[in-house]
N, C-alpha and C positions, 0 to 999 in steps of 0.2 A: 384383667377379667379372667376368672376361673374357667378352666377348659370345660366345654360341654361334655356331659356324660352321655354315653351310647349304650344301646342295648347290646347283650352279649350275642356274639355272631350265632345265628342259627335258633336264636329265641326271640321270636317276633312279636311286635305289638299288633293288636287286632284293633284297628282304628274305628271310629264312629261310623265312617262311610261304609265299612265292611261288616259291622256286627249285624245290621238287618238280615244279611244273607245267613249268617250263622245261626241266628235266632230261628228263622224260617225252617231250615233244615233240622235243627234240634226239636222244633215243635213237631214237625211231621214224624220224626222218628219216635219221639215219646208217644204220640197218638197211635201210630201203628203198632208199636209193640204192646202197649195196652190192649189193643184189639185182639192180639194173639194170645193174650194171658202171660205176658212176660213181665215180671216186676223188676223194678230198679234196685241195685245194690251199689253202695259207694264205698270204695276201698282206699287205704291211704296211698299217697304219693311215694313214700319211702317204706321199704321192706328190708329185711335182712338180706344180705348179699347171697347167703346159702339157699334161699328160696330159689332164686333164679339159677344158680348153679346146678342145682338138683333137678330143676323142672326143664329148663331150656336146653341144659347140657353144657358142660364146660368146653367142649370142642365145638363152638359155634362162633360166627363172627360176633354176635351180640356179646356174649360172655367174654371172649377174648379181647375185643377191641372197642366195643361200643357202649359199655355201661358206664354211667356216672356214679362212682363208687367213693365213699369216705368214711372215715372213722367217727364213731360216736360213742356215747355212753348210755348203757342201759343199767341203771342203778349203779352198782360199783365195778361192772364188768365192761371192758371194752369189746364193742361189736362192730362189725363191718356193716354198713348200709348202703343201699343203693336206690337211686331215683328209678322208679318202675319203667323198664323198657317195653312192658306189654302187661296186659291186664288178666290173662287167664290164671297165672300162677297165684296172684293175689287173691282172686276169686275162690280159687280151690282151697287156699290156706285159710280164708274166712270161713268157707263151708265146713272144713274138717274142725276148725277151731270152735265153731258155734253149733255144731251138731246138726248141719243143715242137709247132710247128703245121704248118709247111710240109710238103707230101706225106705228112701223117699225119692219123690221126683221133684225137681227144682228147674224152673225156667227164669233165668235172670239176665239183666242187661245193665251195662254201665257206660258211661260217656265221659272223657276227661283227657287231660294231657299225659303224654308219655315222654321219655327221654332217652335219645340214643345219640352217642358221639359219633357223627359221620359227616360227610361232606354235604353242605346244605346245596339244594337244588330245587328246581321247579317241583312243588308237590311233596318236598321232603325238608324237614327242618329238625334241628337238634331237640327242640321242644315241639312235639306235634301232638295231634289229637286223635283219638280213636273211639269209634263206636264198637262196643263189644258185647256179644250175644252168646250165652251159654245155656246148654241144657244137661241135666245130670239125671242118672237113674234110669235111662231109656237105652236098651241096646239095639232095637230093631231099625231096619233102614227107613221106617215111617218118620222118625224124628230127623233123620238125615234129610229127607225130602221135604219136611216141613221147613227147616232152617233155610234151605236153598229156596223154597217158594216164598218164604219171608223176605229174603233179600231180594228175590225178583220183584215182589210187590213194592219194596221200597223204591226201587229203580223206576217203576212204572208211575208211582205217585209223585215222584220228583221230576218226572218228564225226561228222563234220560235212558230208558230201556233200550231204545233203537240202537245206541252206540256201544252197548256192553255185550259181552259174549262169556258164556260160562264154559270152563274147563275143568274135567273130572278125571280123577283117577283112584285107584285103591293101593295101599301100601300093604295090605294084608296083615297077618298076625305078626307077632314078635318072631316067631319061628321061622315063618316064611320069609320075613324081613331079613333074618340073620342068615338064612341060606342064600338069598340073593345078594346080600353084602358080600359073602365070599366069593360069589361068581363075578361080582363087579370089581372086586380087588384083583382077581386073577386076570380080568380083561385089561383093566387100566395099567397093570404092571407091565404089559407088553409095549405100552406107549410112554413108559415113565419118563423117558428123555424129552419127550414132546410136551409133557405137562408144565403148566406155569407153577410158580411157587406156592400160590394158594392150593392148588389142586394137589401138588405134591404133599403139602402139610395135612390135606384131608384124606389122603389115600388110605392109610391105615387107621385113622381115628374116626372118619365119618365119610366114606367114599360116596354116599348118595348125594352129598352136597356137591359134588363134582358135576353132577347132572344139571345143577342150578347155574353152572358157570355162564357168565355173559361174555367170555372171552371168544371173539369170533375165529380165532386160531384153533379152538379146540371143538368147533362145531361139527366138523366131519367125524372126529373121533367119538364124540358123544352120541352122534346120529347112529353109529354102529354099535353101541353098547347093548348089552342084554336088557331085555324089557321086563320090568318088575311084574307086570300082569301075567307073564308067562310062569311065574313062580308062586303065584296065590295059592294058599291052601283052599281046600273045598269049602269050608265054612265062610271065608271071606268072599270067595268067588260067588257063592249063592247071595250073600248079602248084597254084593256090588250089583248083580243082575237084578235083584228085586228093587234096589234103588233106581236103577235105569228104567225099569218098568214104571215105577211110580212117577218119575220125571215126565216119562212119555204121556202118562194118563193125565198129568197136570198141564200139559201142553209147553213144557220148558225145554227149550232147545239146549243142547250141550255138545261138546267135542270132547272125546277121549284124548287125554294127553299123558301118555306114559312116562314122560320125563317130569311130570309135576310131582315133586316130592314135599314141598313146603320147607321153610327154613329152620324149624324148631324140632328137636329130638322127640318130643313126646306124642307125635301123631302116629296113628295106626288106621288101618282100613280107609274109609273114605277121606279123601282130600280134594278141595275144589278151589277154585279162583275165578273171580270175574275180572275180565280184561277189558280195558278201554281201547277201542280200535282207532280213534281219531284225536284224542285230547291230550295225551300225557307224555308221548314219546316213548323212550326205552323203559322209563318207570311207569309202566302201564297197568300194573295190578292195583284195583280199586279195593277189592274185598277178597279175603283169603281165609280159609278154615278148614276144619275137618275133625275127625275123631281122635280122642286121646284117652282110650279106656283103661290104660294103665296108670294114668298120672296121679289120681287120688291116692292109690295104694302106695305109689313111689313116694309121695309127699307125707306119708304116715298115716293116712286114713284107711278105712276098710274099702275093699275093691268096690268101685262104683263107675260105671260107664259114664263117658262125657263126650260132648261134641259142642263146637262153637264156631264162630267167625269174628272177624276184626275188620272194620272199614276205616281206612285212612281219611279222616275228615277233610283235611287240606285238599287232598285230591278230589274227593268227591265235590267239594265246593267249586273247584276250578271247573268241572264238568257241568255242574248245575248252572253255573253263571254263564258259561259258554252257550249252553243249550237253551237256556230260558230268556237270555237278553233282555231282562225286565228288572225294574227296581223292586227290591223287597222291603224297602223301608215303609213303615206305617204311615198313611197319609195324615197330614195335619189339617184337622177340620176347620179350625178357626185360630185367629190370631188377634189378641186383644190390645188395642192401641189406647193409651191413657194421656189425656192432655190437661194439664193443670194440676195444682197441688192437691186439690179436693179429689180429682179422678185418681191420682196417684195412690192416695190414701184407701179409696173405695175400690179400686180396681181388683186388687187381689182378693178381696171378699167377694166380688161377684164372681170372679173366676172359680173360686171354692164352691160357691153356691151352684154354679152350672155343672161342675165336676161331681157334686154330690148327687144332683138330680139326673145327670146323663153320664153314668159311669163309663160308657163307651166312647165318650167325646174326647178326642185329642186336641187340647187347647194349649197354646202357648201365649204367655203374657210378655209384653214388652217391658224389659227392666232397665233402669238407667234414664238418665235425662236426655231426652232427644226432641227435636222439633216434630210437630205433626207429620210434615213432609217426609222426613227421615224414617219415622216409624212406619208410614204407609209403605215406603220402599221396602223396608225390613219384612213387612207383612207379605208383599208380593214375592220377594225373594224366597220366603219360607216354604212356599209351595201350598199354603192354606187355601181352601175354598172360599172362606169369608174372613173379612176384617170386621171385628167388633170395636166400635168407637165409643169411649166413654170420656165425655168432657163435662165442664161446669153446666152447661145447659141441660144435658142428658141426666145429670144427677138431680138438678133442681126440679125436672119434670118425670122422675122416676122412670127414664127411658133408657134404651141402648141402641145406638144406631148400628145398622148392619148394611155392609157392602160386599156384594158378590165379586170376587177378584178374577174368576175364570170365565164369567158370562157378562155381558153388557146389559145388566139389569139396573134399574133405578135403586137408589139407596132407600132403605126402610128405616123407620124408627119404631121400636117395639118395646113393650113392657117386658119385664123378666119372664112373666108366664108366657107371653105370646113368643119370645125368643126361645124358650125351652121347647114349646110346641113346634116351632119351625125347624129348629135343629134337629129334633127328634124325628120329624118327617124326612129330612135329608139323610140322616144316619140310617133310617130303615131302607 
């Protein structure tokens, strides 16, 4: 016997028992974003490796350790390709390429799989899914507030708002950040012997990432490090204060977190995260985002402000599932039992006629040869509200038998028109 094939570790199947929850959340997302005037964009799974090296930054864990990169062919030239580890860079590339950004405003979103090579754990896989929302061409704090309000409303409509908390920070301008970077290097140099290997590697390349370290041995050193908010330029400080005022007006609670820097190099000014307090353990960030006003120009476009956020869908689903504790499987309204050769022949035609007249009807037909008793058991196990029974007698009399499966009601025998009227009333 041939050896059974298995999925690649960290790239998981989404089974039929799980897909209803995915569909439910995706449907809520799509409807909400439409209400806010955000339109969907779909970008390739594979991009040139250079796109992520230039956007994310070569001195990041993603580029150094986590990207799935391979060689391919583009006409006659060898190129390096990468499975996308995040969506913002691809959206910006598409916006530049198709002329969607300069002197325009764009509000877009996408949803789909991303890929990072890291240790699989709860809420984190090598193939994972993200909801990504981006806005371009708007530089004021009002769009920052709108995006945060949009994310807050998503939690509310999914029923998980009480368990999430907003953290907020500002990285300031590039000049302010560069000044802070120098101060941070000088500070951590005093503790160089105490730093772990990752932090030593980051010290001169990307010292802000040391503030992201989860190593408990560095907690005290990091706690005493200079605070970025103390080095903001005046314009960034005013932007940040206006944003806080807007959030207060909207009734959105937040906590300032001066150690929040986000993991990607392209951020400036506003950065934010939504944290789960109860459900995810150490990996508790559900949503993260911020401004990246220099990214479009850095990737070859004309200077255009941008801001966005990403939501890890697997982590979000864990929280929604635990918070709601209910099935999201669409209910099966009826199950059609066919008894006898004539009924087997006419049953599918009856089912199609019912589906044509009742588009909202969820109807399953029993296929295969089974006794009436076994078919009735299957109907009961299906969770359907009603069993529809079609046998030789029913066909001869142009009737269909109907039996309620969840209530102790007498069986009825109805014409097709009567059956349609009855089911329409039940669906209403």
